[in-house]
C-alpha positions in Angstrom: 3.8 -90.3 -27.5 6.6 -88.6 -25.5 8.7 -87.6 -28.4 10.9 -85.3 -26.3 11.9 -87.8 -23.6 15.5 -87.1 -22.6 15.5 -83.5 -23.9 16.4 -80.9 -21.3 14.9 -77.4 -21.8 15.8 -74.3 -19.9 13.5 -71.3 -20.5 14.0 -67.6 -19.9 10.8 -66.8 -21.7 8.1 -64.8 -19.9 4.4 -63.9 -20.5 2.6 -66.3 -23.0 4.3 -67.6 -26.1 7.4 -69.0 -24.4 5.6 -70.6 -21.4 2.9 -72.0 -23.8 5.7 -73.6 -25.9 7.3 -74.9 -22.7 4.0 -76.4 -21.6 3.7 -78.3 -24.9 7.2 -79.5 -24.7 6.7 -80.8 -21.1 3.6 -82.7 -22.3 5.8 -84.3 -25.0 8.2 -85.6 -22.3 10.9 -82.9 -22.0 12.4 -82.1 -18.7 11.6 -78.4 -18.3 13.3 -75.8 -16.1 12.6 -72.0 -16.1 14.6 -69.2 -14.6 12.5 -66.2 -13.7 13.6 -62.7 -12.6 13.2 -61.8 -8.9 9.9 -60.0 -9.6 8.6 -63.2 -11.3 6.7 -63.7 -14.5 4.1 -60.9 -15.2 1.6 -63.7 -16.1 1.6 -64.8 -12.5 0.3 -61.3 -11.5 -2.4 -60.7 -14.1 -3.6 -64.3 -14.5 -2.5 -66.7 -11.7 -4.7 -69.5 -13.2 -3.0 -69.3 -16.6 0.4 -69.1 -14.9 -0.3 -72.3 -12.9 -1.4 -74.3 -15.9 1.4 -73.1 -18.1 4.0 -74.1 -15.5 2.6 -77.3 -14.2 5.6 -79.8 -13.9 8.1 -77.1 -14.7 11.0 -76.5 -12.2 11.1 -72.8 -11.4 14.3 -71.0 -10.4 14.9 -67.4 -9.6 17.9 -65.3 -10.8 18.7 -61.8 -11.7 20.5 -62.0 -15.0 21.6 -58.4 -14.6 24.1 -59.6 -11.9 27.2 -61.7 -12.2 25.7 -64.1 -9.7 22.6 -64.6 -11.7 24.5 -65.2 -14.9 26.7 -67.7 -13.2 23.7 -69.7 -12.1 22.3 -69.5 -15.6 25.5 -70.9 -17.2 25.7 -73.6 -14.6 22.4 -74.9 -15.8 23.1 -74.3 -19.4 26.0 -76.7 -19.2 23.4 -79.5 -18.7 20.8 -78.2 -21.1 19.9 -79.2 -24.6 17.7 -76.3 -25.7 17.5 -72.8 -24.4 14.1 -71.0 -24.9 14.1 -67.2 -25.0 11.7 -64.4 -25.8 13.9 -61.3 -25.5 14.8 -58.9 -28.2 18.3 -59.5 -29.5 19.7 -56.4 -27.8 18.4 -57.6 -24.4 20.1 -61.0 -24.9 23.3 -59.3 -25.8 23.2 -57.3 -22.5 23.0 -60.6 -20.7 25.9 -62.0 -22.7 23.5 -64.4 -24.5 23.9 -63.3 -28.1 24.1 -66.5 -30.1 27.8 -66.2 -31.0 28.7 -65.8 -27.4 26.4 -68.5 -26.2 27.5 -70.9 -28.9 31.2 -70.3 -28.1 30.6 -71.1 -24.4 28.1 -74.0 -24.9 28.8 -75.4 -28.4 26.3 -78.3 -28.2 23.5 -76.1 -26.8 20.6 -75.2 -29.2 18.5 -72.1 -28.8 14.9 -71.4 -29.8 14.6 -67.6 -29.9 11.0 -66.2 -29.9 11.0 -62.7 -31.3 8.3 -60.3 -32.5 9.3 -59.9 -36.1 12.0 -61.8 -38.1 15.6 -60.9 -38.8 16.5 -57.2 -38.8 13.0 -56.3 -37.5 13.4 -58.2 -34.3 14.0 -55.0 -32.3 10.6 -53.5 -33.4 8.0 -53.1 -30.7 4.9 -55.2 -31.2 2.3 -57.5 -29.7 -0.2 -60.1 -30.6 -2.8 -57.5 -31.7 -0.4 -55.6 -33.9 0.8 -58.7 -35.7 -2.7 -59.8 -36.3 -3.7 -56.4 -37.6 -0.7 -56.5 -39.9 -2.0 -59.6 -41.6 -5.7 -58.6 -41.9 -6.9 -60.6 -38.9 -8.5 -57.6 -37.0 -11.3 -56.7 -39.4 -13.5 -54.7 -37.0 -13.2 -52.7 -33.8 -13.7 -55.8 -31.6 -10.6 -57.5 -30.2 -9.9 -61.0 -31.6 -11.4 -63.8 -29.5 -8.0 -65.2 -28.5 -4.3 -64.4 -28.8 -3.8 -66.1 -32.1 -0.2 -64.9 -32.8 1.0 -65.8 -29.4 -0.5 -69.2 -29.4 0.4 -69.9 -33.0 4.0 -68.7 -32.2 4.1 -71.1 -29.2 3.2 -74.0 -31.6 6.0 -72.9 -34.0 8.4 -72.7 -31.0 7.6 -76.2 -29.8 8.0 -77.4 -33.4 11.4 -75.7 -33.4 12.3 -77.6 -30.2 11.4 -80.8 -32.0 13.7 -79.7 -34.9 16.5 -79.1 -32.4 15.9 -82.5 -30.8 16.2 -84.2 -34.2 19.4 -82.3 -34.8 20.8 -83.5 -31.5 19.6 -87.1 -31.9 22.9 -88.5 -33.0 24.4 -87.4 -29.7 22.1 -89.8 -27.9 22.1 -92.6 -30.5 25.9 -92.6 -30.7 25.9 -92.3 -34.4 28.1 -89.9 -36.3 29.9 -86.9 -34.9 28.7 -85.0 -31.9 26.5 -82.2 -33.3 27.0 -78.6 -32.6 24.0 -76.6 -31.4 21.8 -74.6 -33.7 19.8 -71.4 -33.2 16.2 -71.3 -34.6 14.3 -68.0 -34.6 10.5 -68.0 -34.3 8.7 -64.7 -35.1 5.2 -64.1 -33.8 4.5 -61.9 -36.9 5.3 -64.9 -39.1 2.9 -67.0 -37.0 0.2 -64.4 -37.6 1.1 -64.4 -41.3 0.7 -68.2 -41.4 -2.7 -68.1 -39.6 -3.7 -65.3 -42.0 -3.2 -67.4 -45.2 -6.9 -68.4 -45.5 -7.8 -64.7 -45.5 -5.0 -63.9 -47.9 -6.4 -66.5 -50.3 -9.8 -65.0 -49.9 -11.4 -68.0 -48.2 -12.5 -66.0 -45.1 -13.4 -62.7 -46.8 -17.1 -61.9 -47.0 -17.2 -63.2 -50.6 -15.4 -66.5 -49.6 -17.1 -69.8 -49.0 -16.1 -69.8 -45.3 -16.4 -66.1 -44.9 -20.2 -65.9 -45.0 -21.0 -66.1 -48.7 -22.1 -69.8 -48.4 -25.4 -70.1 -46.6 -24.4 -73.3 -44.9 -21.3 -71.8 -43.3 -22.5 -68.9 -41.1 -23.5 -67.9 -37.6 -27.2 -67.4 -37.3 -29.4 -66.0 -34.5 -31.8 -68.3 -32.8 -34.4 -67.8 -30.1 -32.0 -68.0 -27.1 -28.6 -67.6 -28.6 -26.7 -68.3 -31.8 -26.0 -71.3 -34.0 -22.7 -71.8 -35.7 -23.5 -73.8 -38.8 -20.8 -75.5 -40.9 -22.8 -77.4 -43.5 -20.2 -76.7 -46.2 -20.0 -80.1 -48.0 -22.8 -80.8 -50.5 -24.4 -83.6 -48.4 -24.4 -81.5 -45.2 -25.8 -78.5 -47.1 -28.5 -80.6 -48.7 -29.5 -82.0 -45.2 -29.7 -78.4 -43.8 -31.7 -77.2 -46.8 -34.1 -80.1 -46.5 -34.6 -79.4 -42.8 -35.2 -75.7 -43.5 -37.6 -76.5 -46.4 -35.3 -74.9 -49.0 -35.2 -76.2 -52.5 -31.6 -76.4 -53.8 -31.6 -76.5 -57.6 -27.9 -76.1 -58.4 -24.5 -75.8 -56.7 -24.7 -72.1 -56.7 -27.9 -72.0 -54.7 -26.0 -72.0 -51.4 -24.6 -68.6 -52.4 -28.0 -67.1 -53.1 -29.4 -64.5 -50.7 -32.7 -66.2 -50.7 -31.2 -69.4 -49.4 -29.4 -67.6 -46.6 -32.6 -65.7 -45.7 -34.7 -69.0 -45.6 -32.1 -70.7 -43.3 -31.9 -67.7 -41.1 -35.7 -67.6 -40.7 -35.8 -71.3 -39.9 -33.1 -71.1 -37.2 -34.5 -67.9 -35.7 -37.7 -69.7 -34.8 -36.0 -72.4 -32.8 -34.2 -72.7 -29.5 -30.7 -74.0 -28.9 -32.0 -77.3 -27.6 -34.2 -77.8 -30.6 -31.4 -77.0 -33.0 -29.0 -79.4 -31.2 -31.6 -82.2 -31.4 -32.3 -81.6 -35.1 -28.6 -81.4 -35.9 -28.0 -84.7 -34.2 -30.9 -86.4 -35.9 -30.0 -85.1 -39.4 -26.2 -85.4 -39.2 -25.6 -81.6 -39.6 -22.4 -80.0 -38.2 -23.9 -77.3 -36.0 -23.0 -75.9 -32.6 -25.3 -73.7 -30.5 -24.0 -70.8 -28.4 -26.5 -70.0 -25.7 -27.0 -66.3 -24.7 -25.2 -65.3 -21.5 
């Protein structure tokens, strides 16, 4: 469903969260344009493949917003834009003459989705995906997280904010009511990390939690040629897993017993990924094997 058909988005956002949000909006039908600085988007330098995928179908323009000519080009396009997407600190936007009050005065029907690192008065603080994840308990060891959770979570929130702006503007296109004035919606990457961290905050993913490793049916086990991610959490899945492994489950707490975990670990350790895939399919067990590199 192209829920953003007819919505025109202009982005100034670089790197990952803004372009990822723009990619989602384009896939929802929005007409997307992006203005990049003369040196381009850093993503195009350190990962050209990601840059290409993020900007497929996006019209790319170049302008130096530090110059009067560049700002003139920007405002020319803003006059025909519904939503402006940014990812600068507020002080940088102010230097470009794009503080919300100034922007709203010049383009009263324009909406802005402003991606920042931290909300409100903390928007000037330096930070990045890793620091926001660490702040909310999502970096529990020395290894880096498997993906950029705060950036990608923030991109989802930013695309959600664009949908909010589109709903706000809908009366303009339906001809109902007064012509709406634009709104500014702030999206903080630290808040995206906080949202993603709620299961850990609730204790679900701590070592003592059911999906943190305490439940024998919800763990990663070593097998002969890799690993097996087992998600037999519900009682019928757990029972099928235990039957397969030859484990007797006498009560609901048995899945939290070390002996149950040890028995399942021993069963999986003796089998290959192919064997486990076949057994999982035959016995309706949620299991995914990860072959050794």
